N, C-alpha and C positions, 0 to 999 in steps of 0.2 A: 140849732148851736148848743143853745143852752140847756139840751135834754144830754148833749155830746160831750161835754164839760161831767156833768155837773157827773151822770152814768161812770165816768172817769175817779169823778172827787169820795164816790160813795164805797169806797172795800181800797182804802190805805194799803191796806196788811197782804195785799192779794201780790204773789210775786210778780215780778219784771224782768226780763230780759234789757241791761244798764245799758246808754248809748252808746259805752266805750265799749261794750263786746259786740253794737252792733256793727261799730264800730273795724274793730278789731277784726271780724270777723269779714265786713267786708272787707277789707283792702287785703287779707290771706289768703283767701281762699273765692268768692266773688262778688256783684249786689247783690245776689240771688239769695247763699247763707244770708247778707243783714234784710234782707224780703221777708225772707221765713219767716225768720227773729222779729221782725217791726213786727209781721202781720197776725204771729202769735201774740203777742204784749195789743193790737190792740181787739186781737178776739178774744182774752181774758176783756175784756173792758168794757165787750157786750158793744164792739164795729167789725161787721160780721162782714162788712162792707164794704170796707175802708178799710182790711186788713184785706180786702177780694183784690181793693185794686191797687194799698200798696204788695203786693204780690204779684202780678204780671208784671206795671207800670215797674219793678224793677227786671224780672223778666225779659217786656222792650229793652228795656236800658243797658242790658250787659248781650243782649242781641247785636244792637246799635253801636255801641263800642266796638264789637271785634270785629265786624261785620267793617267801622270805619279802622283800627287796625290793621283790615289789609289791604287799602289807599298809603300806608309810612311806609317808608323805604326802609331798612332793615339800616337801623345805629349805632350805638350805643347807648347815647340817651331811648332807645324803644326800651328798656329792659327798667324802665320806675316808670314809667304805661298805667300796666296794669294795677301798682298802686295806686299813684294816683285816680284814674277811672272806679276805683275800692273807692278810696276814701270821697269822690265828689258823691258818687251812690249811695253813699252813706250819710251824707250829710244832707240827701234831697228827705230818703226816708225818716231823716229824723227830722227837718221842719214840717214835715209831713206829720209824722205823729203827732209830733202836739199839739195840734189841730182838732184831737181826738184826750191827746194824755195834757191835763194841766197839771202842774209844780210834783212830776215823774222824779223827783229825789223822797218823796215820802212813803211811796214803796217799797221794799224789800227785793234787791238780788236775786235776779233764778238765776241759778246755778248751768253751768254754759259746759259740762260733762255731756251732756245730750248730742248736744248740736254739735260741739269736738267730736264728739266716737261718730255721730256721720260724715264727719263734715271730710274728716280724717277718712275712712273707711271708702267715700266718693273716690274723693284725690289722691292719695297715695295710690293703688293703683295703673292713678293716669298720671302719673310721674313714671315710675317704675317703667309702663309701657313705650313713657316716651323715651328714658334712660335707652333699654334697648331697642328698640329701634335706630335707635341713634350711636350703637356700640354694635350695633352685628346692620350694618352694612352690606350692600351684596357685592362680592371684587369677581371686575372688568376685562 
């Protein structure tokens, strides 16, 4: 554990994704997006095993929450559910990464342009497909 903390404190000039950015991506896109960002942070500080666990954990969490969502009856309060799920996932990722990255505030913030473009490239077509399927229902 000491070597884990020591490796994170060796390069405080290394830019990392901020906890706020990871929370925002987890809430707006999915916990997988936050997991990828957390995994990149852990990889950058020399913790590839922890990075792999963060990524796979975020994927498993997202799949489990999607599966649980199939059992929730459709109501008006269900719309907030994905945001809450993303936030809880982000908090789990943040707490996990604190084990390996001590004093995260000394690291400069990494630009979020690249992950934002990737997420938009994935989610915009999916949302467009949903709207298309809703507006082009077959007429009986």
